[in-house]
C-alpha positions as CSV (number, residue, x, y, z in Angstrom):
1,M,85.2,109.4,42.0
2,P,88.2,110.3,44.3
3,E,91.6,111.5,42.8
4,Y,94.9,110.2,44.2
5,R,98.4,111.2,44.0
6,V,101.4,109.1,45.1
7,V,104.4,111.0,46.2
8,D,107.9,110.4,47.1
9,A,108.4,112.3,50.4
10,F,111.9,113.3,51.8
11,T,113.6,113.6,48.4
12,D,114.1,115.8,45.2
13,R,114.0,113.0,42.8
14,P,111.5,110.2,42.1
15,L,111.7,106.8,43.0
16,A,113.6,107.7,46.2
17,G,112.7,108.7,49.5
18,N,109.3,107.5,51.1
19,P,106.2,106.8,48.8
20,A,102.7,107.7,50.3
21,A,99.1,108.0,48.7
22,V,97.4,110.9,49.4
23,L,93.5,111.3,48.7
24,V,92.1,114.7,49.1
25,L,88.4,114.3,49.7
26,D,85.1,116.5,50.1
27,D,83.5,114.7,52.6
28,A,83.6,112.0,55.5
29,Y,84.3,108.6,54.6
30,P,84.0,105.1,56.2
31,D,86.9,103.6,58.3
32,A,86.7,100.4,56.6
33,W,86.8,102.1,53.1
34,A,90.0,104.1,54.1
35,Q,91.6,100.9,55.6
36,G,90.7,98.8,52.3
37,V,92.2,101.6,50.1
38,A,95.2,101.6,52.2
39,A,95.4,97.9,51.8
40,E,95.0,98.1,48.1
41,F,97.8,100.6,47.6
42,N,100.1,98.5,50.1
43,L,102.4,101.6,50.6
44,S,103.8,102.3,53.8
45,E,101.0,104.6,54.5
46,T,98.0,106.3,52.9
47,A,97.0,109.9,54.0
48,F,93.2,111.2,53.8
49,A,92.7,114.7,54.0
50,R,89.4,116.5,54.0
51,P,88.2,120.1,54.7
52,V,86.9,120.7,58.2
53,D,85.0,123.8,59.6
54,D,87.5,124.2,62.6
55,P,89.0,127.7,63.9
56,G,92.0,125.9,64.7
57,A,92.3,123.7,61.4
58,D,92.0,123.4,57.7
59,Y,92.0,119.9,57.2
60,E,91.4,116.7,59.2
61,L,94.4,114.3,58.2
62,R,94.2,110.6,58.8
63,W,97.2,108.0,58.2
64,F,96.8,104.2,57.5
65,T,99.0,101.4,56.9
66,P,98.2,98.4,55.0
67,T,96.8,97.0,58.1
68,V,96.1,99.8,60.9
69,E,95.4,103.4,61.5
70,I,98.2,105.0,63.1
71,D,98.5,108.1,65.1
72,L,101.4,110.0,63.7
73,C,103.0,110.1,60.5
74,G,105.9,112.4,59.0
75,H,106.4,111.4,55.2
76,A,102.8,111.1,54.6
77,T,102.2,114.4,56.2
78,L,104.6,115.9,54.1
79,A,103.2,114.4,50.8
80,T,100.0,115.5,51.8
81,A,101.1,119.1,51.8
82,H,102.9,118.6,48.6
83,A,99.8,117.3,47.0
84,L,97.6,120.3,48.1
85,T,100.4,122.7,47.0
86,E,100.3,121.1,43.6
87,R,96.2,121.6,43.8
88,G,96.9,125.4,44.2
89,E,95.9,125.4,47.7
90,P,97.8,128.3,49.8
91,G,99.6,127.1,52.7
92,P,100.4,127.1,55.7
93,F,98.5,123.8,56.1
94,R,96.9,123.1,59.4
95,F,96.1,119.3,60.1
96,T,93.9,118.2,62.8
97,T,95.1,114.8,63.7
98,R,95.0,112.0,66.5
99,S,98.4,113.4,67.6
100,G,96.9,117.2,67.6
101,V,97.0,120.1,65.2
102,L,100.1,119.7,63.0
103,T,101.2,122.7,60.8
104,V,103.4,122.4,57.5
105,T,104.9,125.6,56.2
106,G,106.6,126.2,52.7
107,E,110.0,128.0,52.9
108,D,112.9,128.5,50.3
109,G,111.4,125.4,48.7
110,L,111.2,123.0,51.5
111,L,108.0,122.1,53.3
112,W,108.6,122.3,57.3
113,M,106.5,120.3,59.6
114,D,106.0,121.2,63.3
115,F,105.7,118.2,65.2
116,P,105.5,117.4,69.2
117,A,109.0,116.2,70.4
118,R,109.2,113.0,72.0
119,P,112.4,112.8,73.7
120,P,113.2,109.2,74.6
121,K,113.8,108.2,78.0
122,P,116.3,105.3,78.9
123,V,114.7,101.7,79.5
124,E,116.4,98.6,79.9
125,A,116.6,96.4,76.6
126,P,113.8,94.3,76.0
127,E,114.5,90.6,76.3
128,G,115.4,89.3,72.8
129,L,116.2,92.8,71.2
130,A,119.7,92.2,70.4
131,E,118.9,88.7,69.0
132,A,116.1,90.5,67.0
133,L,118.2,92.9,65.4
134,G,121.3,91.0,65.2
135,A,123.1,93.6,66.9
136,R,124.0,94.7,70.4
137,P,122.7,97.9,71.5
138,R,125.0,100.9,73.0
139,W,121.6,102.7,74.5
140,V,118.2,102.0,74.4
141,G,115.1,104.4,75.2
142,L,111.4,104.8,74.6
143,G,110.0,107.9,72.9
144,G,106.4,108.2,73.6
145,A,104.9,104.9,74.5
146,E,105.2,102.7,71.4
147,D,108.5,103.7,69.8
148,L,111.8,102.0,70.6
149,L,115.2,104.1,70.1
150,V,118.3,102.0,69.9
151,E,121.9,103.7,69.1
152,L,124.5,101.0,67.9
153,A,128.0,101.4,68.0
154,D,128.5,102.9,64.7
155,E,127.3,103.8,61.2
156,D,128.3,100.8,59.8
157,A,126.4,98.6,62.2
158,V,123.1,100.2,61.0
159,R,123.8,100.2,57.5
160,G,124.8,96.5,57.9
161,L,121.5,95.3,59.9
162,A,119.5,92.2,58.6
163,P,117.1,91.7,61.4
164,D,114.9,88.8,62.3
165,T,111.2,90.8,60.7
166,A,109.2,88.0,62.9
167,A,111.4,88.4,65.8
168,V,111.0,92.5,65.7
169,A,107.1,92.1,65.0
170,A,106.7,90.1,68.6
171,L,108.4,93.3,70.3
172,P,105.8,95.3,71.8
173,F,106.5,98.7,69.6
174,Q,105.2,100.2,66.8
175,L,108.4,101.5,65.6
176,V,112.0,100.3,66.2
177,I,114.3,103.1,65.4
178,V,117.7,102.3,65.1
179,T,120.7,104.7,64.9
180,A,124.2,106.0,65.1
181,R,126.3,109.1,64.6
182,A,127.5,109.4,61.0
183,R,131.2,109.3,60.0
184,Q,130.6,112.4,57.5
185,G,128.1,114.3,55.7
186,P,125.0,113.9,57.9
187,D,124.9,114.3,61.6
188,F,123.5,110.8,62.4
189,V,121.7,107.8,60.1
190,S,118.9,105.8,61.1
191,R,116.8,102.9,60.1
192,V,113.3,101.9,61.0
193,F,111.3,99.0,61.2
194,A,107.7,98.4,62.0
195,P,106.5,95.2,61.2
196,A,103.8,94.9,63.9
197,V,101.7,97.6,61.8
198,G,102.7,95.9,58.6
199,V,105.6,97.7,57.5
200,P,108.8,95.5,57.7
201,E,111.2,98.4,57.1
202,D,110.2,102.0,56.6
203,P,112.3,104.1,54.1
204,V,112.1,107.1,55.4
205,T,110.2,108.0,58.8
206,G,109.2,111.5,60.0
207,R,107.7,110.4,63.0
208,A,111.1,108.4,64.4
209,H,112.7,112.2,63.8
210,T,110.3,113.2,66.7
211,V,112.4,111.0,68.8
212,L,115.6,110.9,67.0
213,T,116.0,115.0,66.9
214,P,115.8,115.8,70.6
215,F,118.3,112.6,71.2
216,W,120.6,113.7,68.9
217,A,120.5,117.5,69.9
218,D,121.4,116.9,73.3
219,R,124.3,114.5,72.4
220,L,125.5,116.8,69.8
221,G,124.8,120.2,71.8
222,R,123.2,121.7,68.5
223,A,119.5,122.7,68.0
224,E,119.5,122.4,64.4
225,L,120.9,118.8,62.8
226,T,121.0,117.0,59.2
227,A,119.9,113.4,59.3
228,H,119.9,110.3,56.3
229,Q,117.8,107.6,56.9
230,A,119.5,104.4,55.4
231,S,117.0,102.3,53.7
232,A,117.5,101.0,50.3
233,R,115.6,104.2,49.1
234,G,117.3,106.3,51.4
235,G,116.0,110.1,52.2
236,D,117.3,113.1,53.9
237,L,115.6,115.3,56.4
238,L,116.6,118.8,58.1
239,L,115.7,119.1,61.8
240,K,115.4,121.9,64.2
241,D,114.9,121.0,67.9
242,R,112.6,123.7,69.4
243,G,112.3,122.2,73.2
244,G,108.7,120.8,73.0
245,R,108.5,120.8,69.3
246,V,110.6,119.6,66.4
247,L,110.5,121.1,62.8
248,I,111.2,118.2,60.2
249,G,112.0,120.1,56.6
250,G,112.2,118.4,53.5
251,R,110.8,118.0,49.9
252,A,108.7,115.6,47.6
253,V,107.9,114.6,44.3
254,T,104.6,113.2,42.7
255,V,105.5,110.0,40.8
256,A,101.9,109.1,39.8
257,T,98.2,110.4,39.6
258,G,94.8,108.8,39.0
259,T,91.2,108.0,39.8
260,L,89.9,105.4,42.0
261,H,87.3,103.4,40.8
262,L,85.3,103.2,43.8
C-alpha cells in the first residue's frame, strides 16, 4: 500500500505555507486513480513521483488538483524534493514533467527549484476582470498561455481583495495572479486565485513566480528578489532571475505521514 506525506511548502513552520500531498511510487499507475487520490486529499495539489530510467531525469513527476492534472506546480515540486530528502534519497533531483525537466537542488538549508521563466506580455484587461476582483488593475499581462498577471495600485489593495470566486472562475485562465510592490520587507506581495482548476485561492504558488520574477526583476532592475504571498497561511520565497530560467528557493516541513489503504 502506498505511503504518503503531507508537506507544508514555502515555510519553516507547520500549518503555514502551502500544503501538498506527496506519493513516491515504484510503478506506473492509472490516471483515474491518481485523480481520485487527489480529490480525496482535497489539497490544492497532490504530487505523484516515480523513478524512471531516463538519462536526463531521475523521477517522473505529475501534479493533480482535486479536479484536473496541471502542467506546472511549484510548491508540490518543492514538497516532493523535501519528501525525497527525508527518505534519504540524494539530490539534486531531476524531474521529467509536462513542463520539461525541472531540477531541485539543496543549498544552505533551502531547496532551489530551476523553472522556465514566463515573462508576462501586456494585454488588454479582460471584460469583467475589475468586477470579478473588486479592484481596478494598474497593469495586466499574460504569462504563458493560461496565467493572468494583474498589478494593483498598492499592497493594501492586494491584501484586501475579496474577489467574486464564480466570476474569477469564468475568466479563461488557470491562474489569476494579483501583485503590488511591498511597502517594506519583501520586494513584492501577491495573491493567486485558481477557481477554474478547483482552487479558490492558492496559499503559496511557485508557478506564479515564474511570471512574477521576470516582471518584478524588470521593474526593480534587480535579478535577486524576495517575495511574500499574502494568503491567510502566507509564504515566503527567494527568487533569482536567470533570463530564460527562474530559481525559486524555499523551505518545507512535513506535517503528516501515513499509508493509503488502496
